[in-house]
Backbone bond lengths (Angstrom), bond angles and torsions (degrees), N, CA, C in turn:
res aa  C-N    CA-C-N  psi(-1)  N-CA   C-N-CA  omega(-1)  CA-C   N-CA-C  phi
1 M - - - 1.474 - - 1.531 111.41 -
2 V 1.352 114.95 -41.76 1.470 119.79 179.59 1.521 110.08 -61.78
3 F 1.359 115.88 -42.22 1.460 119.65 -178.88 1.525 110.85 -64.29
4 I 1.309 117.04 -36.33 1.466 121.14 179.05 1.519 110.05 -64.83
5 L 1.327 116.71 -43.58 1.473 120.12 179.20 1.524 111.49 -63.41
6 I 1.326 116.08 -41.35 1.466 119.62 178.35 1.521 110.50 -63.44
7 F 1.339 116.32 -40.70 1.466 120.83 179.88 1.512 110.77 -59.48
8 F 1.336 117.00 -48.74 1.462 120.15 -178.29 1.526 111.61 -68.89
9 A 1.309 117.06 -29.57 1.475 119.78 176.59 1.517 110.12 -66.26
10 L 1.331 116.17 -41.02 1.455 120.06 178.62 1.520 111.30 -66.45
11 I 1.316 116.65 -39.53 1.460 121.28 177.77 1.521 110.18 -62.15
12 A 1.315 116.29 -40.84 1.472 120.46 -179.08 1.519 111.33 -61.67
13 V 1.341 116.72 -39.99 1.460 120.41 177.74 1.520 110.61 -66.82
14 A 1.326 115.46 -41.41 1.459 120.30 -176.23 1.526 112.37 -62.83
15 V 1.341 116.82 -34.79 1.472 119.88 -176.70 1.514 111.97 -101.55
16 K 1.311 117.53 14.30 1.457 120.94 178.42 1.515 110.26 -58.17
17 P 1.329 119.71 121.00 1.458 121.14 -177.89 1.518 111.39 -66.88
18 A 1.350 115.99 151.52 1.463 120.18 -175.20 1.515 112.26 -58.49
19 H 1.360 116.71 -36.62 1.464 118.38 -176.60 1.527 112.40 -67.33
20 A 1.348 116.11 -14.08 1.464 119.51 179.83 1.525 111.90 -82.68
21 F 1.351 117.07 -9.77 1.459 120.25 177.95 1.524 110.38 -81.91
22 D 1.304 114.95 160.62 1.467 120.78 -178.40 1.527 110.85 -64.85
23 N 1.336 116.13 140.26 1.462 120.43 -178.48 1.531 112.02 -113.22
24 T 1.308 117.39 23.13 1.463 119.93 173.67 1.523 109.16 -58.44
25 K 1.320 116.69 127.70 1.466 120.28 -177.24 1.519 111.10 -83.04
26 Y 1.316 115.04 131.43 1.459 122.02 174.71 1.528 108.94 -117.24
27 N 1.318 115.68 148.30 1.457 121.53 173.88 1.528 107.45 -107.95
28 W 1.326 116.02 116.52 1.449 119.29 -175.25 1.527 111.30 -56.23
29 S 1.296 115.70 136.12 1.455 121.67 175.33 1.510 108.30 -153.30
30 Y 1.298 115.73 159.78 1.461 120.83 176.25 1.520 108.49 -139.85
31 K 1.323 115.64 166.09 1.455 121.26 -178.25 1.525 109.15 -101.83
32 P 1.339 117.44 106.83 1.468 119.65 -179.77 1.520 110.89 -60.15
33 A 1.324 114.94 151.63 1.465 120.77 -179.94 1.528 108.00 -133.99
34 P 1.324 117.31 169.34 1.469 119.86 177.80 1.523 111.22 -58.35
35 T 1.317 116.39 156.68 1.461 121.88 179.47 1.524 111.52 -48.50
36 H 1.349 114.64 135.43 1.466 124.20 179.10 1.529 113.18 73.56
37 T 1.330 116.98 4.60 1.464 120.94 174.95 1.526 108.48 -106.35
38 P 1.340 119.13 125.42 1.460 121.10 -176.72 1.518 113.49 -57.77
39 A 1.312 115.80 140.33 1.454 121.49 174.83 1.526 109.43 -71.69
40 D 1.325 115.75 157.76 1.459 121.50 179.46 1.524 108.18 -126.31
41 T 1.319 116.58 170.17 1.453 120.61 177.01 1.522 109.99 -144.62
42 E 1.331 116.58 178.68 1.467 121.44 -177.00 1.532 110.99 -64.50
43 E 1.318 116.18 145.22 1.465 120.68 178.97 1.522 111.22 -61.91
44 T 1.335 116.26 -34.86 1.466 120.02 177.18 1.517 110.58 -60.47
45 Y 1.326 116.30 -43.86 1.458 120.81 179.34 1.520 110.74 -64.59
46 K 1.318 116.59 -43.28 1.462 120.10 179.77 1.525 111.15 -58.20
47 A 1.331 115.84 -43.00 1.462 120.29 -179.16 1.526 111.16 -64.18
48 L 1.328 116.80 -42.51 1.458 120.73 179.65 1.527 111.49 -66.59
49 L 1.321 116.22 -39.54 1.466 119.38 178.78 1.521 111.23 -66.65
50 K 1.327 116.53 -40.81 1.460 119.52 178.62 1.521 110.95 -64.53
51 Q 1.319 116.29 -41.86 1.462 121.31 179.86 1.526 111.73 -60.66
52 S 1.328 116.78 -35.23 1.462 121.50 -174.21 1.523 113.21 -102.86
53 D 1.331 117.80 10.01 1.470 122.26 -178.67 1.525 111.58 57.07
54 S 1.324 116.27 44.88 1.456 122.50 -179.84 1.521 110.37 -107.12
55 Y 1.331 116.69 168.33 1.457 121.11 -175.71 1.530 111.60 -137.00
56 Y 1.325 114.99 153.48 1.455 120.81 167.63 1.524 110.85 -136.46
57 I 1.319 117.10 -10.81 1.457 122.34 -175.63 1.521 108.26 -155.78
58 G 1.333 115.69 153.59 1.451 120.29 177.51 1.519 112.05 -96.17
59 N 1.303 115.74 -154.44 1.461 121.91 -179.33 1.528 108.87 -71.31
60 T 1.314 116.80 114.46 1.467 120.80 -176.15 1.524 112.49 -79.73
61 E 1.326 116.79 1.35 1.461 120.78 175.31 1.526 111.21 -94.74
62 E 1.333 116.76 -4.82 1.462 120.78 -178.49 1.522 110.19 -122.65
63 K 1.302 116.56 143.00 1.470 121.12 -179.26 1.531 109.22 -84.45
64 T 1.331 113.07 67.37 1.457 121.64 -179.36 1.517 109.23 -115.53
65 L 1.337 116.35 140.76 1.461 122.69 179.91 1.521 109.84 -126.02
66 Y 1.349 115.35 150.68 1.456 121.76 179.81 1.530 108.41 -127.77
67 L 1.318 116.25 114.20 1.462 121.52 -178.78 1.517 109.89 -87.03
68 T 1.327 117.08 121.61 1.459 120.75 175.97 1.526 109.15 -129.28
69 F 1.321 115.38 146.53 1.462 121.83 -176.74 1.531 109.52 -127.98
70 D 1.313 116.51 135.74 1.463 120.80 172.95 1.521 108.62 -97.26
71 N 1.336 115.36 123.86 1.459 121.38 -176.95 1.523 110.07 -120.14
72 G 1.335 115.75 84.10 1.451 119.87 177.70 1.507 112.25 -79.35
73 Y 1.334 115.50 -34.83 1.469 121.56 175.76 1.514 107.16 -153.97
74 E 1.333 116.26 161.76 1.454 120.44 -178.82 1.523 109.89 -93.56
75 N 1.325 114.87 129.07 1.462 120.18 -178.04 1.525 112.23 -118.91
76 G 1.348 114.97 13.04 1.454 119.12 174.60 1.512 116.12 95.68
77 Y 1.351 117.63 8.08 1.463 119.03 -174.30 1.524 114.06 -119.44
78 T 1.323 118.09 -6.83 1.466 119.67 -177.87 1.518 111.37 -67.38
79 E 1.314 117.63 -32.89 1.464 119.76 177.58 1.529 110.29 -60.98
80 T 1.325 116.68 -41.97 1.464 120.30 176.76 1.520 111.06 -63.04
81 V 1.334 116.10 -42.92 1.468 120.23 177.72 1.524 110.20 -58.35
82 L 1.318 117.03 -46.20 1.464 120.83 179.95 1.529 111.29 -64.61
83 D 1.313 116.83 -38.04 1.468 120.38 177.24 1.528 110.67 -60.21
84 V 1.338 116.35 -44.33 1.465 120.96 -179.63 1.522 110.61 -64.72
85 L 1.338 117.08 -46.26 1.464 120.15 -179.69 1.529 110.93 -61.08
86 K 1.320 116.06 -38.52 1.470 119.74 178.84 1.525 110.58 -66.56
87 E 1.327 116.37 -44.65 1.471 120.66 -179.83 1.530 111.18 -62.57
88 K 1.322 116.11 -41.88 1.462 120.45 -175.60 1.529 112.83 -87.48
89 K 1.333 116.55 -6.25 1.474 121.43 -178.70 1.535 111.13 58.23
90 V 1.329 114.86 49.40 1.461 122.10 -178.41 1.529 109.26 -118.02
91 P 1.341 118.44 133.67 1.466 120.77 178.48 1.520 111.84 -80.92
92 G 1.323 115.82 150.11 1.456 120.91 176.10 1.516 110.57 -135.56
93 A 1.316 115.35 165.59 1.466 121.94 174.45 1.521 107.37 -127.33
94 F 1.332 116.85 126.61 1.455 122.46 -176.68 1.528 109.45 -113.84
95 F 1.329 116.74 118.60 1.460 121.73 179.58 1.527 108.38 -95.65
96 V 1.336 116.06 116.52 1.461 121.01 -169.98 1.526 112.22 -115.27
97 T 1.319 114.67 150.98 1.465 122.78 175.97 1.532 109.71 -100.36
98 G 1.329 115.46 173.98 1.447 119.96 175.06 1.519 111.74 -61.26
99 H 1.315 116.81 -42.00 1.468 120.75 179.27 1.521 110.56 -59.63
100 Y 1.325 116.68 -42.20 1.464 119.49 -179.95 1.525 110.67 -64.22
101 L 1.314 116.78 -43.71 1.458 120.37 179.81 1.529 111.42 -61.35
102 K 1.316 116.39 -38.78 1.469 120.49 -177.87 1.520 112.86 -72.12
103 T 1.321 117.25 -26.91 1.470 120.39 -171.67 1.526 114.20 -111.52
104 A 1.328 117.82 -7.30 1.472 119.43 -175.59 1.529 111.67 -137.64
105 E 1.325 116.82 44.50 1.462 120.93 -177.72 1.526 113.79 -54.14
106 P 1.340 118.70 -46.19 1.481 117.88 -178.76 1.524 113.16 -60.35
107 L 1.314 116.81 -35.89 1.458 119.55 179.58 1.527 111.54 -70.28
108 V 1.333 116.64 -38.26 1.465 120.19 177.56 1.531 109.84 -63.92
109 K 1.340 116.74 -42.91 1.463 119.82 176.84 1.520 110.54 -61.03
110 R 1.323 116.28 -40.92 1.463 119.29 -179.93 1.521 111.11 -64.68
111 M 1.331 117.83 -40.23 1.467 120.89 177.38 1.521 110.32 -53.83
112 V 1.318 115.91 -48.13 1.465 121.07 -178.47 1.526 110.83 -68.39
113 D 1.330 116.47 -45.32 1.466 120.61 -177.53 1.525 111.95 -60.94
114 E 1.338 116.45 -30.97 1.463 119.85 -177.15 1.529 112.71 -96.47
115 G 1.334 115.56 12.25 1.459 120.02 169.81 1.515 116.65 87.15
116 H 1.335 117.36 13.63 1.461 119.82 179.19 1.525 110.93 -88.24
117 I 1.309 115.75 160.67 1.459 122.12 175.95 1.525 109.18 -87.15
118 V 1.319 115.89 138.19 1.462 121.15 171.21 1.518 107.46 -113.87
119 G 1.334 116.10 120.27 1.450 121.64 -177.58 1.512 112.00 -109.62
120 N 1.316 115.17 171.72 1.465 123.04 -175.49 1.529 110.15 -93.60
121 H 1.332 115.82 128.18 1.471 121.17 176.95 1.529 110.07 -120.35
122 S 1.353 115.61 17.63 1.467 126.03 -178.26 1.526 110.85 78.61
123 F 1.323 116.10 159.26 1.464 120.21 -175.92 1.524 112.19 -77.75
124 H 1.350 117.00 -48.99 1.466 121.27 -175.40 1.529 113.48 -106.49
125 H 1.344 117.59 3.17 1.465 122.47 178.27 1.538 112.89 61.99
126 P 1.339 117.77 44.99 1.468 118.71 176.94 1.522 111.47 -82.57
127 S 1.312 115.87 167.22 1.457 120.27 168.60 1.528 106.46 -75.00
128 L 1.307 117.97 111.76 1.466 120.70 -170.74 1.529 114.40 -58.91
129 P 1.347 120.16 -36.36 1.465 118.18 178.10 1.524 114.13 -64.61
130 T 1.331 117.90 -15.05 1.467 120.56 -178.17 1.527 113.37 -89.05
131 V 1.337 117.35 -6.94 1.461 119.59 -179.97 1.526 109.67 -109.77
132 N 1.321 116.63 149.93 1.460 119.94 -178.33 1.531 110.77 -75.58
133 D 1.325 115.63 175.03 1.460 120.40 -175.79 1.524 111.97 -57.62
134 S 1.326 116.61 -45.22 1.451 120.70 -177.40 1.527 111.41 -63.53
135 K 1.336 116.48 -44.08 1.458 120.74 179.97 1.526 110.85 -66.71
136 L 1.326 117.23 -39.51 1.462 119.64 178.62 1.526 110.26 -61.86
137 K 1.321 115.90 -44.02 1.467 119.59 177.70 1.525 110.63 -60.92
138 D 1.329 116.94 -42.99 1.466 120.72 179.09 1.526 111.03 -60.80
139 E 1.331 116.49 -41.16 1.467 121.16 -179.88 1.538 110.67 -59.11
140 L 1.315 115.90 -44.44 1.456 119.88 -177.74 1.524 112.13 -76.37
141 D 1.322 116.41 -40.46 1.463 120.35 -179.99 1.533 111.45 -63.34
142 A 1.326 116.63 -38.53 1.466 120.07 -178.19 1.527 111.06 -63.13
143 V 1.328 116.61 -39.91 1.468 119.91 177.62 1.522 110.07 -65.83
144 K 1.309 116.44 -47.39 1.463 120.33 -177.50 1.520 111.54 -62.15
145 E 1.331 116.94 -42.33 1.459 120.50 -179.39 1.523 111.58 -65.06
146 M 1.328 117.62 -42.34 1.462 120.55 179.30 1.526 110.33 -68.29
147 F 1.316 116.55 -39.37 1.465 120.92 176.67 1.527 110.55 -59.05
148 T 1.324 116.74 -44.19 1.463 120.85 179.58 1.523 110.83 -64.85
149 T 1.322 117.33 -41.11 1.456 121.23 178.44 1.531 111.26 -61.01
150 I 1.321 116.58 -40.62 1.466 121.88 -177.26 1.521 111.82 -73.35
151 T 1.335 116.36 -43.71 1.464 120.37 -169.61 1.528 114.81 -107.37
152 G 1.324 117.16 -18.99 1.459 119.86 -173.56 1.513 112.80 81.48
153 E 1.332 116.64 -0.80 1.463 121.35 179.76 1.526 109.43 -92.25
154 A 1.316 116.36 131.22 1.466 120.18 -177.46 1.519 112.70 -96.34
155 H 1.328 116.30 -14.85 1.477 119.71 -172.54 1.516 111.28 -90.57
156 M 1.327 116.65 126.20 1.460 122.75 172.68 1.514 106.38 -143.04
157 Q 1.312 116.99 109.55 1.466 121.63 -169.41 1.524 113.97 -105.28
158 Y 1.318 117.80 -28.68 1.465 120.17 -168.34 1.528 111.84 -107.41
159 L 1.328 114.23 144.20 1.467 121.55 -179.26 1.519 109.60 -129.69
160 R 1.323 115.09 136.46 1.463 120.18 168.93 1.520 108.15 -119.95
161 A 1.308 116.20 120.25 1.460 121.81 -178.09 1.520 110.81 -65.12
162 P 1.330 118.08 130.95 1.464 120.33 176.64 1.518 111.82 -54.30
163 R 1.327 115.24 132.60 1.468 123.24 179.67 1.536 112.60 60.09
164 G 1.312 117.03 10.86 1.456 119.96 -179.84 1.512 113.54 68.69
165 E 1.337 117.50 22.00 1.464 121.31 -178.64 1.531 109.38 -95.30
166 F 1.328 115.77 128.30 1.458 120.16 -172.88 1.520 110.32 -151.22
167 S 1.297 115.51 170.05 1.462 122.76 173.52 1.520 108.06 -146.97
168 E 1.308 116.28 170.60 1.462 119.01 175.00 1.529 109.57 -57.34
169 R 1.329 116.47 -41.14 1.470 120.01 -179.03 1.523 111.85 -61.90
170 T 1.328 117.17 -47.00 1.473 118.74 -176.73 1.529 111.04 -67.56
171 L 1.333 116.87 -35.41 1.464 119.24 177.62 1.522 111.02 -65.35
172 M 1.327 116.50 -43.12 1.459 119.61 -176.29 1.529 112.16 -74.54
173 L 1.332 116.63 -37.01 1.468 118.75 177.91 1.524 110.35 -66.00
174 S 1.321 117.53 -45.95 1.456 119.42 179.78 1.532 110.86 -64.28
175 K 1.333 116.91 -34.16 1.461 119.29 174.78 1.525 110.35 -62.70
176 E 1.340 116.87 -43.29 1.469 120.79 177.42 1.524 111.37 -59.98
177 L 1.330 116.44 -30.26 1.461 121.53 -179.81 1.524 112.40 -84.10
178 G 1.328 116.31 1.70 1.455 120.59 174.71 1.510 115.95 97.45
179 Y 1.336 117.31 13.01 1.465 120.36 -176.27 1.525 112.23 -101.58
180 T 1.321 113.82 148.93 1.460 122.52 168.66 1.522 107.18 -105.42
181 N 1.317 117.49 118.28 1.459 120.86 178.29 1.522 109.87 -75.71
182 V 1.323 115.63 133.01 1.460 121.36 -179.98 1.526 108.95 -123.07
183 F 1.323 116.07 115.26 1.458 121.21 174.41 1.529 107.44 -98.02
184 W 1.310 120.09 -144.82 1.462 120.03 -175.92 1.518 110.66 -157.97
185 S 1.345 114.28 159.62 1.466 120.73 178.33 1.527 111.79 -124.16
186 L 1.321 116.03 5.96 1.460 120.78 177.96 1.520 108.62 -148.97
187 A 1.319 116.32 122.88 1.458 121.88 177.59 1.525 108.31 -164.45
188 Y 1.307 115.52 165.58 1.461 120.36 170.86 1.526 107.54 -148.42
189 K 1.306 117.54 172.24 1.463 122.01 -174.75 1.529 109.24 -77.58
190 D 1.337 114.34 85.08 1.463 120.16 -172.62 1.523 114.33 -113.66
191 W 1.331 117.33 -2.97 1.461 120.60 -170.54 1.526 114.24 -88.73
192 E 1.313 118.43 -9.23 1.461 120.13 -179.43 1.529 109.00 -84.44
193 V 1.333 115.24 100.01 1.464 119.73 -170.78 1.527 112.96 -68.93
194 D 1.327 117.67 -19.99 1.461 119.96 178.92 1.531 112.05 -92.43
195 K 1.349 116.43 6.22 1.467 120.21 179.95 1.532 110.78 -130.82
196 Q 1.320 115.68 36.55 1.455 120.02 177.53 1.536 110.06 -73.38
197 R 1.332 115.78 147.61 1.466 119.25 -172.38 1.523 113.32 -125.12
198 G 1.331 116.21 14.71 1.450 119.20 174.21 1.514 115.12 104.08
199 K 1.318 114.42 157.80 1.460 122.67 -178.54 1.528 112.21 -57.60
200 E 1.334 116.79 -43.46 1.465 120.54 -177.01 1.531 111.16 -64.19
201 Y 1.333 116.11 -38.88 1.465 120.10 179.16 1.524 110.15 -63.49
202 A 1.337 116.49 -45.81 1.467 120.24 179.20 1.522 110.55 -59.34
203 F 1.314 116.37 -44.31 1.463 121.38 179.50 1.526 110.48 -58.72
204 E 1.315 116.61 -48.05 1.464 120.94 -177.92 1.524 112.09 -64.61
205 Q 1.337 116.45 -40.74 1.451 119.87 -177.93 1.529 111.80 -64.21
206 V 1.315 116.52 -37.27 1.464 120.06 178.77 1.523 110.48 -75.04
207 M 1.325 116.94 -48.70 1.458 120.15 -172.30 1.525 112.79 -65.41
208 K 1.326 117.84 -31.51 1.470 118.22 -179.81 1.526 112.18 -75.24
209 R 1.332 116.35 -8.46 1.463 120.39 179.37 1.530 113.09 -108.49
210 I 1.310 118.06 -1.53 1.461 121.68 -176.16 1.529 110.83 -61.65
211 H 1.334 115.89 136.23 1.464 120.46 176.57 1.524 109.83 -156.09
212 P 1.319 117.49 157.93 1.459 121.14 178.94 1.528 111.63 -56.38
213 G 1.340 115.23 132.97 1.455 121.03 178.21 1.512 114.89 81.46
214 A 1.326 118.66 7.38 1.464 120.97 -173.83 1.523 112.64 -63.54
215 V 1.323 115.29 129.73 1.461 122.06 166.18 1.522 105.34 -94.66
216 M 1.307 116.34 109.21 1.457 122.91 -172.14 1.533 110.25 -91.94
217 L 1.322 116.32 125.03 1.464 121.74 175.16 1.520 109.06 -101.68
218 I 1.324 115.47 118.85 1.460 121.95 178.70 1.517 108.55 -127.91
219 H 1.329 117.05 134.61 1.461 120.56 177.02 1.530 109.15 -93.39
220 S 1.319 114.76 123.62 1.464 119.22 -175.11 1.523 113.28 -75.76
221 V 1.333 117.93 -4.71 1.470 120.00 176.72 1.524 111.20 -75.78
222 S 1.313 117.40 -10.91 1.460 122.26 -174.96 1.525 111.86 -86.00
223 P 1.336 118.27 119.22 1.468 119.86 175.05 1.525 111.93 -65.01
224 D 1.334 116.46 -31.46 1.463 120.25 178.85 1.525 110.96 -63.86
225 N 1.330 116.44 -43.12 1.464 119.95 178.74 1.523 111.18 -61.67
226 A 1.332 116.18 -45.42 1.458 120.37 -179.23 1.523 110.74 -60.49
227 A 1.330 115.66 -41.48 1.465 119.87 -178.49 1.518 112.40 -70.33
228 A 1.326 117.12 -32.45 1.468 121.24 -174.90 1.517 113.66 -91.94
229 L 1.319 118.60 -14.04 1.461 121.29 -169.34 1.522 112.93 -57.69
230 G 1.319 117.76 -44.83 1.460 119.85 -179.46 1.514 111.85 -60.33
231 D 1.334 116.84 -43.18 1.466 120.68 179.20 1.529 111.08 -66.93
232 I 1.326 116.90 -36.74 1.466 120.77 177.94 1.522 110.08 -62.17
233 I 1.318 116.29 -47.10 1.469 120.17 179.89 1.523 110.42 -61.27
234 D 1.327 116.50 -46.67 1.468 120.22 -179.68 1.530 111.42 -60.19
235 A 1.342 116.53 -45.27 1.464 120.61 -178.13 1.520 111.34 -64.68
236 C 1.325 116.61 -40.76 1.477 119.94 179.32 1.525 110.45 -64.34
237 E 1.315 116.65 -44.26 1.464 119.43 -179.59 1.522 111.34 -66.77
238 E 1.317 117.01 -35.36 1.468 120.25 176.40 1.526 111.18 -63.18
239 Q 1.337 116.98 -27.34 1.460 121.48 179.40 1.534 112.12 -90.64
240 G 1.326 116.21 8.06 1.457 120.22 174.12 1.515 115.55 94.23
241 Y 1.337 117.50 8.30 1.458 120.59 179.34 1.531 110.79 -85.60
242 T 1.344 114.83 152.31 1.456 122.83 175.73 1.517 109.16 -123.88
243 F 1.322 116.47 138.09 1.463 121.09 177.90 1.525 109.40 -93.97
244 K 1.336 115.21 130.29 1.462 120.23 179.64 1.519 110.71 -129.25
245 S 1.328 114.97 169.22 1.461 122.54 -178.54 1.522 111.73 -83.90
246 L 1.340 115.99 154.84 1.465 119.59 173.75 1.519 111.58 -59.99
247 D 1.318 117.72 -26.92 1.465 119.30 176.68 1.523 110.37 -61.42
248 D 1.311 116.43 -38.30 1.471 120.12 176.77 1.518 110.80 -64.85
249 L 1.338 116.03 -39.92 1.471 120.17 178.52 1.517 111.19 -62.02
250 A 1.324 116.38 -49.18 1.465 120.94 -175.31 1.530 112.49 -69.39
251 L 1.322 116.67 -32.62 1.459 119.45 -175.52 1.524 113.49 -85.29
252 N 1.336 116.40 -28.98 1.454 118.95 -168.77 1.524 116.44 -118.37
253 Q 1.337 117.43 -9.45 1.456 118.26 -175.11 1.521 111.84 -104.29
254 P 1.319 117.49 145.68 1.468 119.99 174.21 1.519 109.86 -70.26
255 L 1.312 117.18 154.70 1.452 121.53 177.47 1.515 110.14 -68.89
256 P 1.365 117.34 153.73 1.469 120.45 179.09 1.522 111.45 -55.57
């Protein structure tokens, strides 16, 4: 009898609907560390990411890096980014919104044609904890459907929450929808296009944060990032780092 009760209790947890999870909103953050030292984050965040099979960092025992780009809108620099990745033979992951898909179809096709991952950044870029389950699903489905129409590719596995805002509910619902949430362990304030500070500044900001297993968040709207990317890749490789795909992270790395 006891075993039967335990069995049904486990089943109840397994089928718990996403809306039944806590919807407390969190803003993703991490604790920067000295160069070559892995970044850390809150224990609460780690627990939520582990529960939902999400990631913010790779294997910190290996000098592996993961380049990811947030593409909310096109500002004229993604072509340069793609040129650099092609020249350096480095994989990237581009998280796109509905606006980006509608206005930059040739670039999205090129991302796929050149072997990069295209991930979901939601259609309208809302704070996901503020929308209900149905609306959240619509946000993600709309991106995936438009992506498939543009590229012919039906697979979209990775999600980056707009502004890094998430909750237990949004992580679990997106997991139910087949997504792996990807946060980051390396970033800097690069998205303000009217406050760019030059190629050298971008290079320094990235390089002083480099560490084993880093999931790097770069905004492709930044001219500084586009100009510095080739030098960043070269410098990282000179220091013994290797760039890998998010598929490698998801398939081969333990959860945080």
